[in-house]
N, C-alpha and C positions, 0 to 999 in steps of 0.2 A: 623471417620472423616466426617464432614459435607461437602457435595458437594458444590463447588463454582459455581457462576453464569456462569463462562467461561465453565466449564465442562458441565453444563446443556445445554447451548446453542450449544456446540459442539455435544452433544448427540442428540439434536433435529435435527441437520443437518446430522445425521447419521455418525458421526466421533467419533470413540472410541480411545482416546489417552491412555486409561488404558491398551491397548494391548502392549504398548511400553515396551520392556525389557531392555532399556537403554544400548544397545550394542555399540552405538557410530558410527555405519556405516554412519548415516546421517552427523554427524560432520566431519568424515574423508572424506566424499564426497563433502563437501561444499567449493566451490571456494571463496565465500565471507568470510568464516571463516579464510581463509589464510591471508586476508588483513584487517579484522576488528575484533571486539570483539565477533562476532556472534559465538555461540556454540549451534547448533541446539538441541543436546541432552539435554543440560542444560535448554534451553528454553522450551522444551516439559515437562521436569521434573517440572519446575516452573509452567507451566500451569496445571499439574496434581495436584499440591499441593495448589495453591494460586491464588486468584483473583488479587493479586499484579502484575501478569504477564502483565496486561494492561499498567503498568508504565515502563516496561522493554524496554530500548532503543534498545536492540538487535532485538526486534520485527520488527523494521523498516530497518534492515540491510540486510535482505533476498532479493535477486534479482529474486526469483521465477524461478530458472534455472531447477528445478525438479530433480537434481542429487540425493538429499536425498531420495525423494519419489521413484525414480526408483530403488534404491538399498535397500530400507527398507525390511528386511526379514519378517516382520510382515504385510507388505503391508498397512501401515498406510499412509493415504493421508496427508503427512506432510505439503506440501505447502498449501493445503486447510485449515489445522489447522492454519497455520500462517496467511493466508488471513482472515480467520474467526475471529481470535483474533484481528487482526488489525481493522476489521470492528466494532467489539464490542467496542474496545478502541475509535475509531473515533466517534462512536455514543454517547459515553460518554464524548466527548470533549477532549480526551487524544491523541493528535497527536503532532508531532514535529512542532516547529515554522516555519520551512522551508516548511512543508506541508500545513500549514495554509496559508502561503504566496502564494503558488501555487494555492490553492482553490480561494483565493481572485483575483488572476490574471485571472483564468479561468472564474470566474463570471463576471469580468469586460470586458475582452478582447476576451474571447473564446479561449485563448491560455495560456499555462503555461509559455511560454517565448514570451512576446509581441515583436513585431518588433519596434525598436526605430528609431529615425531620423538618427542616424549614420549608421544603417544597411540599411535603405532605400537609403541613399546616396551611400553606397558601391554597392548596387544593380544597381543603375543608372550608376555608373562608369563602371560596368561590362557589360553594355548594356541590363540589365534586367529591367523589369517594377519595379517601386518603391515598389509595394506590390505584394507578391506571390499570387497564387490562393488559398486564404483562406477566412475565414469569414471577414477578414479585408477589403476585396474588396466589400463585399455584406452585407450591414446592415440588410437586411431581414434574411439572413442566420445566422448572429450573434444573432438576436432576437430569432431565432429558437433554437440555441444552448443554449441561456440563459433560454428559456422556459424549455428545457430538464433538465438543471442543477437545475433549481428551482423545477421541478417536482420530482427530486431526493432528494430534501431538502438539497442540499449541503451547502447552506448558514447557515443552522441550526448548522452544525458541527463546524463552526468557530465562531458562536455567543455565544457559551456556556461559 
């Protein structure tokens, strides 16, 4: 079987998913799996076999609680595997539309959830300043955040 790009990149990062014996301890330990379609064991098996894992929506359902990794009898860094695969997918432009929207908001406002007029009015009603102590108040700080995000080439991920 020809090694896929995902396996190669994981190996380069020092992560060997081929040690996985498919015991299911990760899946049984996963709180997200109780509420979503996430099946960690299946996701790892998919990564072992196919580049198509980049398109797997389950990839984005992990909350990185580390339960799976702490219980893995083979001591596989499962969360690192998932995060690395997410990174590979994102760099290939494969991310959920919701995540693209968050990136757009970060690039524009420096926040994933910008403060709108309604929230500013509620803050005033509560006796708070209209804007919290964030980059909203400091255009120079916002420019610094934008420089950092641009240095990370975050815009490239959503432009693909």
